[in-house]
A tleap script that builds the chain and sets N, CA, C and O, in Angstrom:
source leaprc.protein.ff14SB
mol = sequence {
  NMET SER GLU LEU PRO THR ASN ASP ARG ALA
  LEU ILE ASN PHE LEU LYS GLN HIE ARG PRO
  PRO VAL PRO GLU ALA THR PRO ASP LEU GLU
  GLU LYS ILE LEU ALA ALA LEU ASP SER GLN
  GLU ASP SER LEU GLN PRO SER MET SER THR
  PRO THR PRO VAL SER THR GLY THR LEU ARG
  SER LEU ARG SER ILE PHE SER TRP ILE ALA
  ALA GLY LEU THR LEU VAL SER MET GLY TYR
  ARG LEU VAL ASN THR SER SER LEU THR PRO
  SER GLU GLN ALA GLN LEU GLU GLY PHE ILE
  GLU SER ASN TRP TYR GLY ALA MET GLU GLU
  THR GLN GLU THR ASN TRP LEU THR ILE SER
  ASP GLY SER PRO CASP
}
set mol.1.N position { 45.716 1.463 18.956 }
set mol.1.CA position { 44.837 0.910 17.964 }
set mol.1.C position { 45.458 -0.341 17.379 }
set mol.1.O position { 46.676 -0.407 17.207 }
set mol.2.N position { 44.654 -1.314 17.076 }
set mol.2.CA position { 45.185 -2.566 16.532 }
set mol.2.C position { 45.476 -2.411 15.046 }
set mol.2.O position { 44.884 -1.577 14.361 }
set mol.3.N position { 46.389 -3.222 14.573 }
set mol.3.CA position { 46.787 -3.204 13.166 }
set mol.3.C position { 45.731 -3.916 12.336 }
set mol.3.O position { 45.208 -4.950 12.752 }
set mol.4.N position { 45.413 -3.371 11.165 }
set mol.4.CA position { 44.418 -3.974 10.288 }
set mol.4.C position { 44.992 -5.204 9.603 }
set mol.4.O position { 46.201 -5.280 9.383 }
set mol.5.N position { 44.150 -6.161 9.266 }
set mol.5.CA position { 44.641 -7.336 8.531 }
set mol.5.C position { 45.198 -6.929 7.171 }
set mol.5.O position { 44.930 -5.834 6.677 }
set mol.6.N position { 45.977 -7.828 6.577 }
set mol.6.CA position { 46.634 -7.510 5.302 }
set mol.6.C position { 45.641 -7.353 4.160 }
set mol.6.O position { 45.879 -6.564 3.246 }
set mol.7.N position { 44.533 -8.088 4.193 }
set mol.7.CA position { 43.585 -7.953 3.084 }
set mol.7.C position { 42.937 -6.572 3.094 }
set mol.7.O position { 42.541 -6.080 2.038 }
set mol.8.N position { 42.816 -5.926 4.271 }
set mol.8.CA position { 42.290 -4.563 4.326 }
set mol.8.C position { 43.342 -3.558 3.858 }
set mol.8.O position { 43.000 -2.503 3.325 }
set mol.9.N position { 44.597 -3.876 4.052 }
set mol.9.CA position { 45.679 -2.992 3.584 }
set mol.9.C position { 45.633 -2.860 2.069 }
set mol.9.O position { 45.827 -1.768 1.534 }
set mol.10.N position { 45.378 -3.961 1.378 }
set mol.10.CA position { 45.305 -3.911 -0.089 }
set mol.10.C position { 44.153 -3.004 -0.528 }
set mol.10.O position { 44.288 -2.241 -1.484 }
set mol.11.N position { 43.040 -3.089 0.163 }
set mol.11.CA position { 41.895 -2.240 -0.163 }
set mol.11.C position { 42.228 -0.776 0.106 }
set mol.11.O position { 41.894 0.093 -0.699 }
set mol.12.N position { 42.880 -0.498 1.224 }
set mol.12.CA position { 43.239 0.878 1.562 }
set mol.12.C position { 44.196 1.456 0.526 }
set mol.12.O position { 44.046 2.605 0.110 }
set mol.13.N position { 45.160 0.676 0.119 }
set mol.13.CA position { 46.107 1.146 -0.905 }
set mol.13.C position { 45.400 1.406 -2.225 }
set mol.13.O position { 45.701 2.388 -2.904 }
set mol.14.N position { 44.468 0.543 -2.598 }
set mol.14.CA position { 43.712 0.741 -3.844 }
set mol.14.C position { 42.925 2.042 -3.784 }
set mol.14.O position { 42.926 2.824 -4.734 }
set mol.15.N position { 42.257 2.265 -2.662 }
set mol.15.CA position { 41.453 3.483 -2.531 }
set mol.15.C position { 42.319 4.737 -2.511 }
set mol.15.O position { 41.914 5.776 -3.033 }
set mol.16.N position { 43.483 4.652 -1.925 }
set mol.16.CA position { 44.383 5.800 -1.907 }
set mol.16.C position { 44.873 6.134 -3.313 }
set mol.16.O position { 45.016 7.306 -3.661 }
set mol.17.N position { 45.133 5.096 -4.129 }
set mol.17.CA position { 45.637 5.320 -5.487 }
set mol.17.C position { 44.555 5.885 -6.395 }
set mol.17.O position { 44.859 6.680 -7.285 }
set mol.18.N position { 43.307 5.497 -6.193 }
set mol.18.CA position { 42.252 5.845 -7.146 }
set mol.18.C position { 41.254 6.872 -6.610 }
set mol.18.O position { 40.165 7.015 -7.167 }
set mol.19.N position { 41.603 7.584 -5.549 }
set mol.19.CA position { 40.649 8.579 -5.049 }
set mol.19.C position { 40.684 9.801 -5.965 }
set mol.19.O position { 41.731 10.153 -6.507 }
set mol.20.N position { 39.523 10.446 -6.130 }
set mol.20.CA position { 39.483 11.621 -7.013 }
set mol.20.C position { 40.100 12.827 -6.314 }
set mol.20.O position { 40.135 12.891 -5.086 }
set mol.21.N position { 40.579 13.769 -7.094 }
set mol.21.CA position { 41.159 14.975 -6.487 }
set mol.21.C position { 40.051 15.835 -5.868 }
set mol.21.O position { 38.928 15.882 -6.369 }
set mol.22.N position { 40.390 16.502 -4.788 }
set mol.22.CA position { 39.424 17.358 -4.102 }
set mol.22.C position { 39.307 18.661 -4.876 }
set mol.22.O position { 40.324 19.286 -5.178 }
set mol.23.N position { 38.087 19.085 -5.205 }
set mol.23.CA position { 37.955 20.350 -5.944 }
set mol.23.C position { 38.324 21.536 -5.053 }
set mol.23.O position { 38.120 21.506 -3.839 }
set mol.24.N position { 38.861 22.561 -5.668 }
set mol.24.CA position { 39.255 23.745 -4.918 }
set mol.24.C position { 38.019 24.578 -4.608 }
set mol.24.O position { 37.096 24.672 -5.418 }
set mol.25.N position { 38.018 25.170 -3.440 }
set mol.25.CA position { 36.889 26.000 -3.019 }
set mol.25.C position { 36.972 27.353 -3.706 }
set mol.25.O position { 38.060 27.901 -3.882 }
set mol.26.N position { 35.828 27.887 -4.090 }
set mol.26.CA position { 35.756 29.208 -4.682 }
set mol.26.C position { 35.980 30.233 -3.570 }
set mol.26.O position { 35.416 30.091 -2.485 }
set mol.27.N position { 36.782 31.249 -3.817 }
set mol.27.CA position { 37.082 32.205 -2.745 }
set mol.27.C position { 35.840 32.941 -2.219 }
set mol.27.O position { 35.768 33.250 -1.030 }
set mol.28.N position { 34.891 33.217 -3.069 }
set mol.28.CA position { 33.710 33.965 -2.630 }
set mol.28.C position { 32.501 33.056 -2.392 }
set mol.28.O position { 31.359 33.507 -2.484 }
set mol.29.N position { 32.748 31.786 -2.089 }
set mol.29.CA position { 31.652 30.836 -1.873 }
set mol.29.C position { 30.799 31.223 -0.669 }
set mol.29.O position { 29.572 31.142 -0.715 }
set mol.30.N position { 31.452 31.639 0.395 }
set mol.30.CA position { 30.708 31.999 1.608 }
set mol.30.C position { 29.789 33.199 1.354 }
set mol.30.O position { 28.649 33.214 1.819 }
set mol.31.N position { 30.271 34.182 0.634 }
set mol.31.CA position { 29.455 35.362 0.332 }
set mol.31.C position { 28.264 34.984 -0.544 }
set mol.31.O position { 27.169 35.518 -0.365 }
set mol.32.N position { 28.470 34.065 -1.493 }
set mol.32.CA position { 27.362 33.625 -2.356 }
set mol.32.C position { 26.283 32.919 -1.541 }
set mol.32.O position { 25.093 33.146 -1.755 }
set mol.33.N position { 26.696 32.065 -0.610 }
set mol.33.CA position { 25.726 31.332 0.221 }
set mol.33.C position { 24.924 32.302 1.085 }
set mol.33.O position { 23.701 32.196 1.179 }
set mol.34.N position { 25.629 33.260 1.723 }
set mol.34.CA position { 24.941 34.226 2.574 }
set mol.34.C position { 24.004 35.115 1.764 }
set mol.34.O position { 22.923 35.461 2.242 }
set mol.35.N position { 24.394 35.487 0.557 }
set mol.35.CA position { 23.527 36.306 -0.294 }
set mol.35.C position { 22.286 35.522 -0.707 }
set mol.35.O position { 21.186 36.072 -0.749 }
set mol.36.N position { 22.462 34.246 -1.008 }
set mol.36.CA position { 21.309 33.419 -1.374 }
set mol.36.C position { 20.351 33.278 -0.202 }
set mol.36.O position { 19.134 33.315 -0.383 }
set mol.37.N position { 20.897 33.118 0.999 }
set mol.37.CA position { 20.040 33.014 2.181 }
set mol.37.C position { 19.309 34.325 2.447 }
set mol.37.O position { 18.131 34.311 2.805 }
set mol.38.N position { 19.986 35.447 2.278 }
set mol.38.CA position { 19.342 36.748 2.480 }
set mol.38.C position { 18.223 36.977 1.465 }
set mol.38.O position { 17.171 37.518 1.807 }
set mol.39.N position { 18.451 36.566 0.220 }
set mol.39.CA position { 17.408 36.763 -0.796 }
set mol.39.C position { 16.211 35.857 -0.528 }
set mol.39.O position { 15.071 36.231 -0.802 }
set mol.40.N position { 16.468 34.676 0.004 }
set mol.40.CA position { 15.349 33.791 0.361 }
set mol.40.C position { 14.558 34.369 1.525 }
set mol.40.O position { 13.329 34.294 1.530 }
set mol.41.N position { 15.236 34.941 2.508 }
set mol.41.CA position { 14.545 35.537 3.646 }
set mol.41.C position { 13.679 36.701 3.193 }
set mol.41.O position { 12.560 36.870 3.678 }
set mol.42.N position { 14.192 37.510 2.260 }
set mol.42.CA position { 13.424 38.650 1.770 }
set mol.42.C position { 12.191 38.196 1.006 }
set mol.42.O position { 11.130 38.811 1.116 }
set mol.43.N position { 12.323 37.125 0.233 }
set mol.43.CA position { 11.172 36.663 -0.551 }
set mol.43.C position { 10.148 35.954 0.325 }
set mol.43.O position { 8.963 35.946 -0.007 }
set mol.44.N position { 10.575 35.359 1.434 }
set mol.44.CA position { 9.657 34.659 2.324 }
set mol.44.C position { 9.025 35.570 3.366 }
set mol.44.O position { 8.009 35.202 3.956 }
set mol.45.N position { 9.581 36.725 3.606 }
set mol.45.CA position { 9.113 37.594 4.675 }
set mol.45.C position { 7.629 37.963 4.560 }
set mol.45.O position { 6.932 37.868 5.570 }
set mol.46.N position { 7.099 38.375 3.410 }
set mol.46.CA position { 5.683 38.747 3.371 }
set mol.46.C position { 4.745 37.558 3.613 }
set mol.46.O position { 3.675 37.729 4.197 }
set mol.47.N position { 5.130 36.377 3.178 }
set mol.47.CA position { 4.240 35.224 3.320 }
set mol.47.C position { 4.305 34.602 4.704 }
set mol.47.O position { 3.477 33.755 5.039 }
set mol.48.N position { 5.276 35.007 5.514 }
set mol.48.CA position { 5.420 34.415 6.836 }
set mol.48.C position { 4.718 35.257 7.895 }
set mol.48.O position { 5.287 35.537 8.950 }
set mol.49.N position { 3.507 35.652 7.620 }
set mol.49.CA position { 2.745 36.397 8.617 }
set mol.49.C position { 2.258 35.434 9.690 }
set mol.49.O position { 2.260 34.219 9.491 }
set mol.50.N position { 1.847 35.975 10.815 }
set mol.50.CA position { 1.397 35.121 11.908 }
set mol.50.C position { 0.114 34.406 11.496 }
set mol.50.O position { -0.784 35.031 10.931 }
set mol.51.N position { 0.015 33.116 11.769 }
set mol.51.CA position { -1.183 32.378 11.379 }
set mol.51.C position { -2.374 32.813 12.232 }
set mol.51.O position { -2.233 33.146 13.409 }
set mol.52.N position { -3.522 32.802 11.618 }
set mol.52.CA position { -4.730 33.181 12.352 }
set mol.52.C position { -5.163 32.005 13.207 }
set mol.52.O position { -5.172 30.869 12.733 }
set mol.53.N position { -5.519 32.253 14.445 }
set mol.53.CA position { -5.944 31.149 15.310 }
set mol.53.C position { -7.295 30.601 14.856 }
set mol.53.O position { -8.167 31.345 14.408 }
set mol.54.N position { -7.442 29.316 14.980 }
set mol.54.CA position { -8.679 28.663 14.592 }
set mol.54.C position { -9.631 28.744 15.776 }
set mol.54.O position { -9.257 28.439 16.908 }
set mol.55.N position { -10.851 29.153 15.510 }
set mol.55.CA position { -11.808 29.304 16.609 }
set mol.55.C position { -12.256 27.935 17.109 }
set mol.55.O position { -12.185 26.944 16.383 }
set mol.56.N position { -12.716 27.894 18.357 }
set mol.56.CA position { -13.161 26.628 18.943 }
set mol.56.C position { -14.424 26.127 18.264 }
set mol.56.O position { -14.660 24.920 18.201 }
set mol.57.N position { -15.234 27.042 17.756 }
set mol.57.CA position { -16.441 26.627 17.039 }
set mol.57.C position { -16.097 25.865 15.766 }
set mol.57.O position { -16.761 24.887 15.420 }
set mol.58.N position { -15.058 26.317 15.071 }
set mol.58.CA position { -14.624 25.637 13.859 }
set mol.58.C position { -14.086 24.252 14.197 }
set mol.58.O position { -14.362 23.282 13.491 }
set mol.59.N position { -13.312 24.165 15.283 }
set mol.59.CA position { -12.786 22.865 15.683 }
set mol.59.C position { -13.905 21.906 16.067 }
set mol.59.O position { -13.850 20.723 15.731 }
set mol.60.N position { -14.921 22.405 16.767 }
set mol.60.CA position { -16.041 21.546 17.149 }
set mol.60.C position { -16.799 21.067 15.925 }
set mol.60.O position { -17.198 19.904 15.852 }
set mol.61.N position { -16.999 21.958 14.965 }
set mol.61.CA position { -17.734 21.544 13.772 }
set mol.61.C position { -16.938 20.512 12.970 }
set mol.61.O position { -17.506 19.549 12.455 }
set mol.62.N position { -15.622 20.717 12.865 }
set mol.62.CA position { -14.801 19.739 12.156 }
set mol.62.C position { -14.821 18.395 12.878 }
set mol.62.O position { -14.921 17.345 12.243 }
set mol.63.N position { -14.726 18.433 14.202 }
set mol.63.CA position { -14.749 17.204 14.988 }
set mol.63.C position { -16.085 16.479 14.812 }
set mol.63.O position { -16.117 15.254 14.688 }
set mol.64.N position { -17.170 17.226 14.801 }
set mol.64.CA position { -18.477 16.579 14.637 }
set mol.64.C position { -18.641 16.021 13.229 }
set mol.64.O position { -19.245 14.964 13.048 }
set mol.65.N position { -18.110 16.719 12.238 }
set mol.65.CA position { -18.202 16.213 10.860 }
set mol.65.C position { -17.446 14.892 10.738 }
set mol.65.O position { -17.950 13.935 10.151 }
set mol.66.N position { -16.233 14.843 11.295 }
set mol.66.CA position { -15.457 13.603 11.223 }
set mol.66.C position { -16.121 12.479 12.015 }
set mol.66.O position { -16.055 11.314 11.624 }
set mol.67.N position { -16.756 12.833 13.123 }
set mol.67.CA position { -17.467 11.814 13.903 }
set mol.67.C position { -18.639 11.248 13.116 }
set mol.67.O position { -18.864 10.038 13.116 }
set mol.68.N position { -19.381 12.114 12.450 }
set mol.68.CA position { -20.512 11.646 11.646 }
set mol.68.C position { -20.036 10.783 10.472 }
set mol.68.O position { -20.677 9.791 10.126 }
set mol.69.N position { -18.937 11.157 9.878 }
set mol.69.CA position { -18.403 10.354 8.765 }
set mol.69.C position { -17.995 8.973 9.276 }
set mol.69.O position { -18.295 7.964 8.638 }
set mol.70.N position { -17.317 8.921 10.419 }
set mol.70.CA position { -16.896 7.635 10.974 }
set mol.70.C position { -18.107 6.782 11.345 }
set mol.70.O position { -18.119 5.578 11.090 }
set mol.71.N position { -19.123 7.399 11.946 }
set mol.71.CA position { -20.325 6.646 12.310 }
set mol.71.C position { -21.035 6.133 11.060 }
set mol.71.O position { -21.517 5.001 11.038 }
set mol.72.N position { -21.100 6.955 10.035 }
set mol.72.CA position { -21.740 6.528 8.790 }
set mol.72.C position { -21.012 5.367 8.142 }
set mol.72.O position { -21.644 4.418 7.677 }
set mol.73.N position { -19.687 5.433 8.108 }
set mol.73.CA position { -18.923 4.324 7.532 }
set mol.73.C position { -19.109 3.043 8.337 }
set mol.73.O position { -19.178 1.951 7.772 }
set mol.74.N position { -19.190 3.179 9.650 }
set mol.74.CA position { -19.416 2.004 10.489 }
set mol.74.C position { -20.777 1.389 10.200 }
set mol.74.O position { -20.895 0.171 10.067 }
set mol.75.N position { -21.801 2.224 10.101 }
set mol.75.CA position { -23.148 1.718 9.817 }
set mol.75.C position { -23.231 1.082 8.433 }
set mol.75.O position { -23.891 0.058 8.254 }
set mol.76.N position { -22.574 1.679 7.472 }
set mol.76.CA position { -22.595 1.112 6.118 }
set mol.76.C position { -21.930 -0.253 6.112 }
set mol.76.O position { -22.447 -1.194 5.510 }
set mol.77.N position { -20.780 -0.370 6.781 }
set mol.77.CA position { -20.104 -1.671 6.782 }
set mol.77.C position { -20.913 -2.714 7.543 }
set mol.77.O position { -20.946 -3.876 7.140 }
set mol.78.N position { -21.572 -2.320 8.645 }
set mol.78.CA position { -22.406 -3.272 9.378 }
set mol.78.C position { -23.622 -3.678 8.547 }
set mol.78.O position { -24.007 -4.847 8.535 }
set mol.79.N position { -24.215 -2.726 7.863 }
set mol.79.CA position { -25.359 -3.041 7.016 }
set mol.79.C position { -24.977 -3.970 5.887 }
set mol.79.O position { -25.735 -4.874 5.535 }
set mol.80.N position { -23.819 -3.755 5.323 }
set mol.80.CA position { -23.353 -4.625 4.245 }
set mol.80.C position { -23.166 -6.042 4.755 }
set mol.80.O position { -23.502 -7.002 4.062 }
set mol.81.N position { -22.629 -6.182 5.975 }
set mol.81.CA position { -22.439 -7.512 6.549 }
set mol.81.C position { -23.780 -8.188 6.812 }
set mol.81.O position { -23.895 -9.404 6.657 }
set mol.82.N position { -24.802 -7.417 7.209 }
set mol.82.CA position { -26.117 -8.000 7.472 }
set mol.82.C position { -26.805 -8.440 6.184 }
set mol.82.O position { -27.473 -9.473 6.149 }
set mol.83.N position { -26.638 -7.658 5.140 }
set mol.83.CA position { -27.299 -7.975 3.869 }
set mol.83.C position { -26.620 -9.151 3.187 }
set mol.83.O position { -27.294 -10.023 2.639 }
set mol.84.N position { -25.313 -9.182 3.213 }
set mol.84.CA position { -24.561 -10.211 2.504 }
set mol.84.C position { -24.041 -11.274 3.462 }
set mol.84.O position { -22.838 -11.529 3.515 }
set mol.85.N position { -24.933 -11.887 4.209 }
set mol.85.CA position { -24.490 -12.977 5.084 }
set mol.85.C position { -24.293 -14.221 4.243 }
set mol.85.O position { -25.038 -14.468 3.294 }
set mol.86.N position { -23.316 -14.979 4.585 }
set mol.86.CA position { -23.079 -16.214 3.842 }
set mol.86.C position { -23.949 -17.307 4.452 }
set mol.86.O position { -23.862 -17.588 5.648 }
set mol.87.N position { -24.773 -17.907 3.635 }
set mol.87.CA position { -25.641 -18.970 4.143 }
set mol.87.C position { -24.984 -20.320 3.864 }
set mol.87.O position { -24.315 -20.511 2.848 }
set mol.88.N position { -25.193 -21.242 4.790 }
set mol.88.CA position { -24.613 -22.574 4.649 }
set mol.88.C position { -25.573 -23.469 3.882 }
set mol.88.O position { -26.792 -23.341 3.989 }
set mol.89.N position { -25.007 -24.360 3.124 }
set mol.89.CA position { -25.834 -25.352 2.440 }
set mol.89.C position { -26.331 -26.344 3.483 }
set mol.89.O position { -25.742 -26.449 4.559 }
set mol.90.N position { -27.406 -27.077 3.185 }
set mol.90.CA position { -27.922 -28.036 4.160 }
set mol.90.C position { -26.885 -29.075 4.593 }
set mol.90.O position { -26.866 -29.473 5.758 }
set mol.91.N position { -26.038 -29.514 3.688 }
set mol.91.CA position { -25.018 -30.493 4.076 }
set mol.91.C position { -23.987 -29.870 5.022 }
set mol.91.O position { -23.551 -30.517 5.974 }
set mol.92.N position { -23.596 -28.615 4.764 }
set mol.92.CA position { -22.663 -27.934 5.646 }
set mol.92.C position { -23.292 -27.680 7.007 }
set mol.92.O position { -22.621 -27.764 8.035 }
set mol.93.N position { -24.602 -27.364 7.008 }
set mol.93.CA position { -25.304 -27.150 8.268 }
set mol.93.C position { -25.343 -28.434 9.096 }
set mol.93.O position { -25.114 -28.404 10.305 }
set mol.94.N position { -25.635 -29.563 8.441 }
set mol.94.CA position { -25.697 -30.841 9.141 }
set mol.94.C position { -24.317 -31.207 9.686 }
set mol.94.O position { -24.205 -31.714 10.802 }
set mol.95.N position { -23.279 -30.954 8.911 }
set mol.95.CA position { -21.915 -31.251 9.354 }
set mol.95.C position { -21.543 -30.383 10.561 }
set mol.95.O position { -20.922 -30.869 11.506 }
set mol.96.N position { -21.917 -29.114 10.529 }
set mol.96.CA position { -21.627 -28.216 11.633 }
set mol.96.C position { -22.389 -28.629 12.891 }
set mol.96.O position { -21.826 -28.609 13.986 }
set mol.97.N position { -23.668 -29.004 12.747 }
set mol.97.CA position { -24.457 -29.450 13.892 }
set mol.97.C position { -23.870 -30.717 14.504 }
set mol.97.O position { -23.795 -30.843 15.726 }
set mol.98.N position { -23.462 -31.642 13.667 }
set mol.98.CA position { -22.847 -32.872 14.156 }
set mol.98.C position { -21.557 -32.592 14.905 }
set mol.98.O position { -21.294 -33.199 15.944 }
set mol.99.N position { -20.760 -31.684 14.388 }
set mol.99.CA position { -19.505 -31.317 15.046 }
set mol.99.C position { -19.766 -30.704 16.416 }
set mol.99.O position { -19.104 -31.052 17.394 }
set mol.100.N position { -20.730 -29.792 16.485 }
set mol.100.CA position { -21.037 -29.139 17.763 }
set mol.100.C position { -21.583 -30.151 18.762 }
set mol.100.O position { -21.205 -30.130 19.934 }
set mol.101.N position { -22.471 -31.040 18.309 }
set mol.101.CA position { -23.026 -32.047 19.215 }
set mol.101.C position { -21.945 -32.984 19.740 }
set mol.101.O position { -21.903 -33.273 20.935 }
set mol.102.N position { -21.076 -33.457 18.858 }
set mol.102.CA position { -20.029 -34.382 19.304 }
set mol.102.C position { -19.083 -33.709 20.292 }
set mol.102.O position { -18.641 -34.334 21.257 }
set mol.103.N position { -18.774 -32.446 20.055 }
set mol.103.CA position { -17.911 -31.728 20.998 }
set mol.103.C position { -18.616 -31.494 22.321 }
set mol.103.O position { -17.994 -31.567 23.380 }
set mol.104.N position { -19.925 -31.210 22.265 }
set mol.104.CA position { -20.676 -30.963 23.492 }
set mol.104.C position { -20.731 -32.230 24.339 }
set mol.104.O position { -20.447 -32.205 25.536 }
set mol.105.N position { -21.097 -33.326 23.706 }
set mol.105.CA position { -21.206 -34.572 24.460 }
set mol.105.C position { -19.825 -35.058 24.925 }
set mol.105.O position { -19.701 -35.653 25.996 }
set mol.106.N position { -18.816 -34.808 24.131 }
set mol.106.CA position { -17.462 -35.184 24.528 }
set mol.106.C position { -16.985 -34.368 25.718 }
set mol.106.O position { -16.251 -34.874 26.567 }
set mol.107.N position { -17.393 -33.115 25.785 }
set mol.107.CA position { -16.981 -32.269 26.896 }
set mol.107.C position { -17.758 -32.594 28.159 }
set mol.107.O position { -17.258 -32.378 29.263 }
set mol.108.N position { -18.972 -33.108 28.015 }
set mol.108.CA position { -19.807 -33.373 29.175 }
set mol.108.C position { -19.539 -34.756 29.782 }
set mol.108.O position { -19.896 -34.993 30.936 }
set mol.109.N position { -18.931 -35.657 29.042 }
set mol.109.CA position { -18.639 -36.990 29.567 }
set mol.109.C position { -17.505 -36.910 30.573 }
set mol.109.O position { -16.583 -36.106 30.430 }
set mol.110.N position { -17.587 -37.754 31.591 }
set mol.110.CA position { -16.517 -37.795 32.578 }
set mol.110.C position { -15.461 -38.755 32.060 }
set mol.110.O position { -15.747 -39.910 31.745 }
set mol.111.N position { -14.255 -38.264 31.978 }
set mol.111.CA position { -13.162 -39.102 31.505 }
set mol.111.C position { -12.212 -39.370 32.668 }
set mol.111.O position { -12.339 -38.792 33.747 }
set mol.112.N position { -11.274 -40.248 32.422 }
set mol.112.CA position { -10.325 -40.603 33.462 }
set mol.112.C position { -9.467 -39.406 33.843 }
set mol.112.O position { -9.001 -39.320 34.979 }
set mol.113.N position { -9.250 -38.487 32.917 }
set mol.113.CA position { -8.439 -37.318 33.193 }
set mol.113.C position { -9.117 -36.396 34.195 }
set mol.113.O position { -8.443 -35.699 34.953 }
set mol.114.N position { -10.460 -36.388 34.206 }
set mol.114.CA position { -11.166 -35.482 35.115 }
set mol.114.C position { -11.518 -36.141 36.432 }
set mol.114.O position { -12.082 -35.474 37.300 }
set mol.115.N position { -11.214 -37.427 36.629 }
set mol.115.CA position { -11.530 -38.100 37.889 }
set mol.115.C position { -10.749 -37.520 39.059 }
set mol.115.O position { -11.224 -37.572 40.194 }
set mol.116.N position { -9.600 -36.985 38.822 }
set mol.116.CA position { -8.801 -36.441 39.904 }
set mol.116.C position { -9.430 -35.203 40.501 }
set mol.116.O position { -9.046 -34.776 41.590 }
set mol.117.N position { -10.409 -34.607 39.793 }
set mol.117.CA position { -11.065 -33.429 40.300 }
set mol.117.C position { -12.103 -33.743 41.388 }
set mol.117.O position { -12.493 -32.850 42.140 }
set mol.118.N position { -12.548 -34.990 41.477 }
set mol.118.CA position { -13.556 -35.334 42.472 }
set mol.118.C position { -12.962 -35.227 43.877 }
set mol.118.O position { -11.785 -35.519 44.089 }
set mol.119.N position { -13.768 -34.818 44.801 }
set mol.119.CA position { -13.305 -34.634 46.171 }
set mol.119.C position { -13.343 -35.988 46.874 }
set mol.119.O position { -14.341 -36.707 46.831 }
set mol.120.N position { -12.255 -36.303 47.504 }
set mol.120.CA position { -12.224 -37.594 48.195 }
set mol.120.C position { -13.070 -37.496 49.466 }
set mol.120.O position { -13.175 -36.430 50.073 }
set mol.121.N position { -13.671 -38.621 49.857 }
set mol.121.CA position { -14.553 -38.633 51.034 }
set mol.121.C position { -13.766 -38.852 52.325 }
set mol.121.O position { -14.366 -38.952 53.395 }
set mol.122.N position { -12.466 -38.928 52.250 }
set mol.122.CA position { -11.639 -39.064 53.433 }
set mol.122.C position { -11.390 -40.504 53.833 }
set mol.122.O position { -10.660 -40.762 54.790 }
set mol.123.N position { -11.986 -41.446 53.117 }
set mol.123.CA position { -11.766 -42.860 53.457 }
set mol.123.C position { -10.450 -43.326 52.861 }
set mol.123.O position { -10.097 -42.936 51.749 }
set mol.124.N position { -9.729 -44.150 53.588 }
set mol.124.CA position { -8.453 -44.650 53.055 }
set mol.124.C position { -8.701 -45.652 51.925 }
set mol.124.O position { -9.707 -46.362 51.912 }
set mol.125.N position { -7.801 -45.690 51.020 }
set mol.125.CA position { -7.933 -46.620 49.885 }
set mol.125.C position { -7.507 -47.989 50.248 }
set mol.125.O position { -7.554 -48.892 49.413 }
savepdb mol mol.pdb
quit
């Protein structure tokens, strides 16, 4: 093992000087722990009966209830979105239409970048 640096030695010495004393173990500590565990087992024994199995009909009904709740929440949120649509002001509508038109016409124009896509007719330049 490698030797620790000197600054760690000072820390180790400090901790050795100021560590608290270890408390003495009680001679009958083990018996007390085992007695406590035995008393807990005795008190838990009646309540730890075998669980009753859940019938498949109950599981199906629970599954259908949760499905209906999920479908209802989905419909409510969709209905809320339909009722509370945000409408654009006429100026915003005109700005949006202009933007879409300019992008459409810009995309449809042939630019120098797209000329390389044309198929050459095989004639030498």
